[in-house]
C-alpha positions as CSV (number, residue, x, y, z in Angstrom):
1,M,-24.9,-6.6,-12.8
2,N,-28.1,-8.5,-12.4
3,L,-27.9,-11.4,-9.4
4,S,-30.8,-13.7,-8.9
5,T,-32.2,-13.3,-5.3
6,N,-30.6,-17.0,-4.4
7,Q,-27.4,-16.2,-5.5
8,R,-27.1,-12.8,-3.7
9,I,-28.1,-14.7,-0.6
10,I,-25.5,-17.3,-0.9
11,I,-22.9,-14.8,-1.7
12,I,-23.9,-12.4,1.0
13,T,-24.1,-15.5,3.5
14,V,-20.3,-16.4,2.9
15,F,-19.3,-12.7,2.8
16,A,-20.6,-12.6,6.1
17,A,-19.4,-15.7,7.6
18,Y,-16.0,-14.7,6.7
19,T,-16.3,-11.3,8.0
20,I,-17.6,-12.7,11.2
21,F,-14.5,-14.9,11.5
22,Q,-12.6,-12.0,10.9
23,L,-13.8,-10.0,13.9
24,V,-13.2,-13.1,16.0
25,Y,-9.8,-13.4,15.3
26,S,-9.1,-9.7,15.8
27,L,-10.4,-10.3,19.2
28,V,-7.6,-13.0,19.4
29,T,-4.8,-11.0,18.5
30,R,-5.7,-8.4,20.8
31,K,-4.7,-10.8,23.5
32,A,-1.8,-12.0,21.9
33,M,-0.4,-8.1,21.7
34,A,-1.2,-7.7,25.2
35,K,1.2,-10.2,26.1
36,G,4.1,-9.2,23.8
37,K,7.3,-7.5,24.4
38,G,7.6,-3.7,24.9
39,D,5.4,-0.9,25.3
40,Y,2.0,-0.1,24.2
41,L,3.4,2.0,20.7
42,S,6.0,-0.5,20.1
43,K,3.6,-3.8,20.1
44,F,1.2,-1.5,18.3
45,Y,3.5,-0.4,15.5
46,T,5.7,-3.1,15.1
47,G,4.1,-6.3,16.5
48,G,7.1,-6.5,19.0
49,R,9.3,-7.1,15.9
50,S,8.4,-10.5,15.7
51,G,7.0,-11.1,12.3
52,G,7.4,-14.6,10.9
53,V,8.3,-15.3,7.0
54,L,4.4,-15.5,5.9
55,V,3.8,-12.2,8.0
56,T,6.4,-10.3,6.4
57,A,5.7,-11.4,2.8
58,M,2.6,-11.0,2.6
59,M,2.7,-7.4,4.4
60,V,4.8,-6.0,1.4
61,S,2.8,-7.8,-1.0
62,A,-0.6,-6.7,0.0
63,G,0.6,-3.2,0.7
64,V,1.1,-2.2,-3.1
65,A,-0.8,-5.3,-4.7
66,G,-4.2,-5.0,-3.1
67,A,-7.0,-3.7,-4.5
68,G,-4.7,-1.9,-6.8
69,V,-4.2,-5.1,-8.4
70,F,-7.3,-6.6,-8.0
71,M,-9.2,-3.7,-9.2
72,G,-7.3,-0.5,-10.1
73,V,-5.1,-2.2,-12.9
74,P,-7.8,-4.2,-14.5
75,G,-9.6,-1.2,-14.4
76,Y,-7.0,0.6,-16.5
77,T,-6.2,-1.9,-18.6
78,Y,-10.1,-2.0,-19.7
79,T,-10.2,1.4,-20.4
80,F,-7.0,2.5,-22.1
81,G,-5.4,-0.8,-23.3
82,A,-3.4,-3.8,-22.8
83,T,-0.2,-2.0,-22.4
84,W,-1.0,-1.4,-18.8
85,M,-0.7,-4.9,-17.8
86,V,3.2,-4.2,-18.8
87,C,3.4,-2.1,-16.9
88,C,1.8,-3.5,-13.7
89,F,4.2,-6.1,-14.0
90,W,6.8,-4.1,-12.5
91,S,5.1,-4.6,-9.4
92,M,7.1,-8.0,-9.0
93,C,9.6,-6.0,-7.6
94,T,8.1,-5.2,-4.4
95,N,9.3,-7.6,-2.2
96,F,13.1,-7.1,-3.6
97,M,13.1,-3.2,-3.3
98,V,11.4,-3.3,0.2
99,L,12.9,-6.2,1.9
100,G,16.1,-6.7,-0.3
101,L,17.2,-3.3,-0.7
102,I,16.4,-1.1,2.7
103,G,15.0,-4.1,4.5
104,K,18.0,-5.6,6.3
105,R,19.6,-2.0,7.2
106,V,16.3,-0.4,8.0
107,G,15.7,-3.4,10.4
108,I,18.9,-3.0,12.0
109,V,18.9,0.9,12.7
110,A,14.9,0.6,13.8
111,R,16.5,-1.4,16.4
112,R,19.2,0.4,17.2
113,T,17.2,4.0,17.7
114,D,13.8,2.0,18.8
115,S,12.0,3.4,15.8
116,K,8.3,2.7,15.5
117,T,7.4,4.5,12.7
118,F,8.6,5.2,9.5
119,V,8.9,9.1,10.4
120,E,10.5,8.2,13.4
121,L,13.1,6.6,11.4
122,L,14.0,9.6,9.0
123,M,13.6,12.0,12.1
124,H,16.8,10.2,13.8
125,R,18.5,9.9,10.5
126,Y,18.4,13.7,9.9
127,N,19.4,15.0,13.4
128,N,15.9,14.9,15.0
129,S,15.0,17.6,13.1
130,K,11.5,18.4,14.1
131,I,10.9,20.1,10.4
132,V,11.7,16.6,9.0
133,G,9.4,15.1,10.8
134,A,6.6,17.6,10.3
135,L,7.1,17.8,6.8
136,C,7.2,13.6,6.3
137,G,4.2,13.8,9.0
138,L,2.0,16.1,6.5
139,V,2.8,14.3,3.5
140,I,1.7,11.0,5.0
141,L,-1.6,12.5,5.6
142,F,-2.2,13.9,2.5
143,F,-0.6,11.3,0.0
144,L,-1.6,8.1,2.0
145,G,-4.7,9.3,2.9
146,A,-5.5,9.4,-0.3
147,F,-4.0,5.8,-1.1
148,A,-6.5,5.1,1.6
149,V,-9.4,6.3,0.1
150,S,-9.0,4.6,-3.6
151,T,-8.3,1.4,-1.6
152,I,-11.3,1.7,0.5
153,T,-13.0,2.6,-2.8
154,G,-12.6,-1.0,-4.1
155,G,-14.4,-2.7,-1.2
156,G,-17.3,-0.4,-1.1
157,R,-17.5,-1.1,-4.8
158,I,-17.5,-4.9,-4.3
159,F,-20.2,-4.4,-1.6
160,Q,-22.5,-2.6,-4.3
161,I,-22.0,-5.5,-6.9
162,L,-22.6,-8.3,-4.2
163,T,-25.9,-6.9,-2.8
164,G,-27.4,-4.1,-5.2
165,Q,-27.4,-1.4,-2.5
166,D,-25.8,2.1,-2.3
167,Y,-21.8,2.1,-2.7
168,R,-21.7,4.5,0.5
169,I,-23.7,1.5,2.5
170,G,-20.9,-1.0,1.8
171,L,-18.5,2.1,2.3
172,A,-19.8,2.9,5.6
173,I,-19.5,-1.3,6.7
174,F,-15.6,-1.4,5.6
175,T,-15.0,1.9,7.7
176,V,-16.5,0.2,10.9
177,L,-14.4,-3.1,10.0
178,V,-11.1,-1.5,9.7
179,I,-11.9,0.7,13.1
180,I,-12.3,-2.5,15.1
181,A,-9.6,-4.6,13.3
182,A,-7.1,-1.4,13.6
183,I,-8.1,-0.9,17.3
184,T,-8.2,-4.3,18.3
185,G,-5.1,-6.1,16.7
186,G,-2.8,-3.3,16.1
187,I,-0.3,-4.1,13.0
188,K,-0.1,-7.3,14.7
189,G,-3.6,-8.5,14.3
190,I,-3.6,-6.8,10.4
191,A,-0.8,-8.5,9.5
192,S,-1.7,-11.9,10.8
193,A,-5.0,-11.2,9.0
194,I,-3.3,-10.7,5.8
195,V,-1.6,-14.3,6.0
196,F,-4.9,-15.7,6.2
197,Q,-6.4,-13.5,3.5
198,G,-3.3,-13.6,1.4
199,I,-3.6,-17.3,0.9
200,I,-7.3,-17.0,0.0
201,M,-6.4,-14.8,-2.6
202,T,-3.8,-16.7,-3.6
203,V,-6.3,-19.8,-4.2
204,S,-9.1,-17.7,-5.6
205,V,-6.9,-16.0,-8.2
206,I,-5.7,-19.4,-9.3
207,I,-9.3,-21.2,-9.6
208,L,-10.8,-17.4,-11.1
209,F,-8.3,-17.4,-13.4
210,I,-9.2,-20.9,-14.6
211,M,-12.7,-20.9,-14.6
212,G,-12.3,-16.9,-16.3
213,I,-10.8,-18.1,-19.5
214,N,-13.3,-21.1,-19.8
215,G,-16.1,-18.6,-19.2
216,T,-15.5,-17.5,-22.8
217,D,-16.4,-20.7,-25.0
218,L,-13.4,-19.9,-26.6
219,S,-9.4,-21.3,-26.0
220,Y,-7.4,-18.6,-24.5
221,T,-5.6,-17.6,-27.8
222,E,-8.7,-17.4,-29.6
223,T,-10.1,-15.1,-27.3
224,I,-7.0,-12.9,-27.9
225,Q,-7.5,-13.3,-31.4
226,S,-10.9,-12.2,-31.2
227,L,-9.8,-9.1,-29.3
228,V,-7.2,-8.0,-31.9
229,K,-9.8,-8.3,-34.4
230,S,-12.7,-6.1,-32.6
231,N,-10.5,-3.8,-30.8
232,P,-7.4,-3.4,-32.5
233,D,-6.6,0.1,-31.1
234,W,-6.9,-1.7,-27.4
235,F,-3.4,-3.3,-28.4
236,V,-1.2,-0.1,-29.6
237,P,1.4,0.3,-27.4
238,A,1.6,3.2,-25.0
239,S,4.3,5.6,-25.7
240,V,8.0,4.2,-23.8
241,K,8.0,7.5,-21.9
242,T,4.9,6.1,-20.2
243,V,5.9,2.5,-19.5
244,L,9.0,3.7,-18.1
245,S,7.2,6.3,-15.7
246,F,5.0,3.4,-14.7
247,A,7.8,1.1,-14.1
248,F,9.3,3.5,-12.1
249,L,6.0,4.2,-10.1
250,W,4.9,1.2,-9.7
251,G,7.7,-1.1,-9.4
252,I,10.9,0.7,-8.2
253,T,9.3,3.4,-5.9
254,T,7.6,0.6,-3.5
255,C,10.3,1.3,-0.8
256,T,9.2,4.6,-0.4
257,M,5.9,3.7,0.6
258,P,5.3,4.4,4.2
259,H,2.7,1.4,5.1
260,V,4.7,-0.9,3.2
261,T,8.4,0.1,4.4
262,M,7.0,-0.1,7.9
263,T,7.1,-4.1,7.3
264,T,10.6,-3.8,7.9
265,L,10.5,-2.5,11.3
266,T,8.6,-5.7,12.2
267,Y,10.4,-8.9,11.1
268,K,11.9,-10.9,13.3
269,D,15.6,-11.6,11.8
270,T,17.6,-11.8,8.5
271,Q,16.8,-15.5,7.8
272,T,13.1,-14.4,8.2
273,L,13.7,-11.6,6.0
274,H,15.5,-13.4,3.2
275,R,12.9,-16.5,3.2
276,A,9.9,-13.5,2.7
277,I,12.0,-12.2,-0.3
278,K,11.1,-15.4,-2.2
279,V,7.7,-16.2,-1.0
280,G,6.5,-12.6,-1.9
281,A,7.6,-12.9,-4.9
282,V,5.7,-16.1,-5.9
283,V,2.6,-14.4,-4.1
284,V,2.7,-11.2,-6.3
285,A,3.6,-13.3,-9.5
286,I,0.7,-15.2,-9.3
287,W,-1.8,-12.6,-8.2
288,L,-0.3,-10.5,-11.1
289,I,-0.1,-13.4,-13.8
290,G,-3.6,-14.4,-12.7
291,L,-5.4,-11.2,-12.5
292,N,-3.8,-9.2,-15.2
293,G,-4.4,-12.3,-17.5
294,L,-8.0,-12.1,-17.1
295,C,-8.1,-8.4,-18.4
296,F,-8.4,-10.2,-22.3
297,T,-11.6,-12.3,-21.0
298,I,-12.7,-9.1,-19.4
299,K,-12.8,-7.1,-22.4
300,Y,-14.2,-9.9,-24.4
301,M,-17.0,-10.6,-22.3
302,F,-17.8,-7.5,-20.8
303,P,-18.2,-4.9,-23.9
304,E,-18.0,-1.0,-23.5
305,G,-20.4,0.6,-21.4
306,S,-21.7,-2.8,-19.8
307,L,-19.8,-2.5,-16.4
308,A,-20.9,-0.5,-14.0
309,T,-17.4,1.0,-13.5
310,P,-14.1,-0.8,-15.4
311,D,-12.7,-0.9,-11.8
312,L,-15.4,-4.0,-11.7
313,G,-14.3,-6.1,-13.8
314,I,-12.5,-8.8,-11.8
315,P,-15.6,-9.1,-9.3
316,T,-18.3,-9.1,-12.2
317,L,-16.3,-12.1,-13.8
318,A,-16.3,-13.4,-10.9
319,V,-19.7,-13.9,-9.9
320,S,-20.4,-14.1,-13.9
321,V,-18.5,-17.4,-13.9
322,M,-18.0,-19.0,-10.8
323,P,-20.7,-20.5,-8.4
324,A,-22.6,-18.1,-6.1
325,W,-20.6,-20.1,-3.0
326,A,-17.4,-19.8,-4.4
327,A,-17.6,-16.4,-5.8
328,G,-18.8,-15.2,-2.3
329,L,-15.9,-16.7,-1.0
330,V,-13.3,-15.3,-3.6
331,L,-14.8,-11.4,-3.1
332,A,-14.8,-11.9,0.9
333,G,-11.3,-13.0,0.7
334,V,-10.4,-10.0,-1.5
335,C,-12.4,-7.4,0.5
336,G,-10.7,-8.6,3.5
337,A,-7.2,-8.1,1.9
338,V,-8.9,-4.4,1.1
339,Q,-9.9,-4.3,4.7
340,S,-6.4,-5.4,5.7
341,S,-4.4,-2.9,3.5
342,V,-6.7,0.1,4.5
343,G,-5.7,-1.3,8.2
344,G,-2.1,-1.0,7.8
345,M,-2.7,2.5,5.9
346,I,-4.5,3.8,8.9
347,V,-2.2,2.6,11.7
348,S,0.5,4.0,9.7
349,L,-1.6,7.4,9.5
350,A,-2.7,7.0,13.1
351,G,1.2,6.6,14.1
352,T,1.7,9.7,12.3
353,I,-0.5,11.9,14.1
354,V,0.3,10.0,17.7
355,S,4.0,8.8,17.5
356,D,5.4,11.0,15.2
357,L,3.5,14.7,15.5
358,Y,2.0,14.6,18.9
359,K,4.9,12.6,20.8
360,N,7.9,13.7,18.9
361,L,7.6,17.0,18.2
362,F,5.3,18.3,20.7
363,N,5.1,16.3,24.3
364,K,8.1,13.7,24.7
365,D,7.1,12.7,27.7
366,A,3.4,11.8,27.2
367,K,2.3,8.7,29.1
368,Q,1.2,5.8,27.8
369,E,-2.5,5.8,28.8
370,T,-2.6,9.4,27.4
371,L,-0.9,7.8,24.2
372,K,-3.3,4.5,24.1
373,K,-6.4,6.7,24.3
374,L,-5.5,9.7,21.7
375,N,-4.3,6.7,19.4
376,V,-7.7,4.9,19.4
377,I,-9.4,8.6,19.1
378,S,-6.7,9.0,16.0
379,V,-7.7,5.7,14.4
380,I,-11.7,6.3,14.6
381,V,-11.1,10.3,13.1
382,V,-8.6,9.1,10.3
383,A,-10.9,6.4,9.3
384,L,-14.2,8.8,8.9
385,V,-11.9,11.0,7.2
386,V,-11.3,8.3,4.4
387,F,-14.8,7.4,4.3
388,L,-15.6,10.8,3.9
389,F,-13.6,11.3,0.7
390,A,-14.4,7.9,-0.5
391,C,-17.9,9.0,-0.6
392,D,-16.9,10.6,-4.0
393,P,-14.4,8.3,-5.3
394,P,-12.8,9.1,-9.1
395,E,-14.1,6.8,-11.6
396,L,-10.6,4.8,-11.9
397,L,-9.0,3.8,-9.0
398,A,-5.7,3.5,-10.3
399,S,-5.6,6.8,-11.2
400,L,-5.7,8.4,-7.7
401,I,-3.3,5.8,-6.4
402,T,-0.7,6.6,-8.9
403,Y,-1.3,10.2,-7.9
404,A,-0.7,9.3,-4.3
405,T,2.5,7.3,-4.9
406,G,3.9,10.0,-7.0
407,G,3.3,12.4,-4.1
408,M,4.9,10.0,-1.7
409,T,7.7,9.2,-4.1
410,V,9.1,12.8,-4.6
411,A,9.3,13.5,-0.8
412,F,10.7,10.0,0.2
413,L,12.7,8.6,-2.4
414,H,15.7,10.6,-2.3
415,T,15.2,11.3,1.6
416,L,15.0,7.4,2.8
417,L,18.0,6.0,-0.2
418,L,20.4,8.9,0.4
419,G,19.8,9.0,4.2
420,L,20.7,5.2,4.2
421,F,23.3,4.7,1.7
422,W,24.8,8.6,2.0
423,K,26.7,9.5,4.7
424,R,26.9,13.5,3.8
425,A,23.1,13.4,3.2
426,N,21.7,15.9,6.2
427,E,18.6,17.6,7.2
428,Y,19.1,20.7,5.5
429,G,19.0,18.7,2.3
430,A,16.3,16.4,3.1
431,I,14.1,19.4,4.3
432,A,15.5,21.3,0.9
433,G,14.6,17.7,-1.4
434,I,11.1,17.2,0.4
435,I,9.8,20.5,0.0
436,S,11.3,21.0,-4.0
437,G,10.1,17.5,-4.6
438,I,6.2,18.0,-3.6
439,G,6.2,21.6,-5.2
440,L,7.7,20.4,-8.6
441,Y,5.2,17.7,-8.1
442,L,2.3,19.8,-8.0
443,L,3.4,22.3,-10.2
444,I,4.1,20.2,-13.0
445,D,0.8,18.0,-12.6
446,M,-1.6,21.1,-12.7
447,G,0.3,22.1,-15.9
448,V,2.1,25.3,-14.4
449,L,5.4,24.2,-15.1
450,P,5.4,22.3,-18.5
451,I,8.6,20.5,-18.0
452,S,7.5,16.6,-17.6
453,L,9.2,15.9,-21.1
454,G,6.3,13.4,-21.5
455,F,6.9,11.5,-18.2
456,N,4.7,10.9,-15.5
457,S,5.2,14.2,-13.5
458,C,6.9,12.6,-10.6
459,I,9.7,11.8,-12.8
460,V,11.4,15.3,-13.4
461,A,10.1,16.1,-10.1
462,C,12.1,13.2,-8.2
463,L,15.1,14.0,-10.2
464,I,15.6,17.7,-9.5
465,S,14.5,17.6,-6.0
466,T,17.3,14.7,-5.5
467,I,20.1,17.1,-7.3
468,I,18.7,20.0,-4.8
469,M,19.0,17.6,-1.7
470,V,22.4,16.5,-2.8
471,V,23.8,20.1,-3.4
472,V,22.3,21.4,-0.2
473,S,23.8,18.7,1.8
474,L,27.0,19.4,0.2
475,A,26.7,23.0,1.0
476,T,25.8,22.7,4.6
477,P,27.2,21.0,8.2
478,K,27.5,17.4,8.3
479,C,25.5,15.3,10.2
480,P,26.9,14.6,14.0
481,Y,28.8,11.8,14.8
482,R,26.2,9.8,16.7
483,V,23.7,9.5,13.7
484,I,26.7,8.5,11.3
485,A,27.7,6.1,14.1
486,T,24.3,4.4,14.8
487,W,23.5,4.4,11.0
488,F,26.6,3.1,9.4
489,G,28.8,1.9,12.4
490,K,29.1,-1.9,12.4
491,E,29.7,-1.0,16.2
492,Y,28.5,2.2,18.0
493,P,28.6,3.5,21.1
494,A,25.4,3.3,23.4
495,E,24.5,7.2,23.5
496,A,24.8,7.2,19.8
497,S,21.1,6.2,19.5
498,V,19.7,8.4,22.4
499,A,17.8,11.5,20.8
500,E,19.1,14.5,21.9
């Protein structure tokens, strides 16, 4: 989009001021983390388990509704039709699925077992199986890494539209900012930043929605009616199977996302958890209604071929209908949210490498200083790998997000839910479920096994792998008493939580 030099200067100035504020905030948070309770890894990955209502609510909300809701879904909607707005509304289930369905139980067990990461938690449930830990770690590195690539791509594209410079320059800047934020503040710093950015983003969405629907010089209803006449095919509903697939992927399965579920390891107490569900539901509803509601305006104002890429619909609308300073603040807030979302994923990925793979599988007696150095190295390496893959992004962010979500779903949905609510689930079933789930997902997605039945590839893969996990669990020995006592007993022996 063509912006005047004056507009660019104002927008970039506001953006730079916001970024500097965030860096200073990260340094302040680093001091707070250093004073927290627990060892280094506990403070880095769980924030000392002291997260408040806003921190808990915003972490879950931003974990799922970051770049995907601001750019990915509007891009999908612009390209494929209005049905995708309906599919996206299932993300309103996010806070309930994560905090309501599994939050309390996971929080209790995480404290009993002193689990610091998602994989560490699953390893304990499945008899400290190193195979389970290795499989879960590899799945996270591949699919959560892909999720991080799609998210940081959103920040790079916003930088491109603001400055008119090469996309990769913005991507490099974002990568550096994410590394600084992750190293300096850990999950506590990222979570604290998310609260501020979440508030900015919520206010921005409301203002942008009002100004956006006024930008067409028509009433909201008249805009939609005009679109119905000029683009009738855009309103043709997708198949029921497609809608159900994405209701499952974008709503029900959110509890399987490691970077989102890690939130349940950080909240302070049950009262905080209950309040966070309510606050998060309101916040996500505002984001979804506001941003999806603008898809009609974007489709009306920017005909096919007028956008650099469909994912840039919302950012382009912001700089078109808002004053330069306001657009700069809105997009800086969004970029900040993207930065925090990616930071959370990078922390989760680094935790997988350092805590889950290195410490738990290879060197349980590793010294804190060694782990600290490895953690810093892992954050930098993971961020650079994400940067390299993001240099050649897909045309539509939502396509990569959907693929990554499907991969984590077929590996973790049955592994986590059966582990939480079925005593008979064991490590043999978990291993069989993960391997079969990933294998089926890849083969169905590539068309080698034509058994999708019209649904997204992950639906059939998840169903079959869940059955396999149940059958294998029933055919093999039960989990030891110490595991069942820790996960299902109101009172449990102290030695029950000790790893063998």
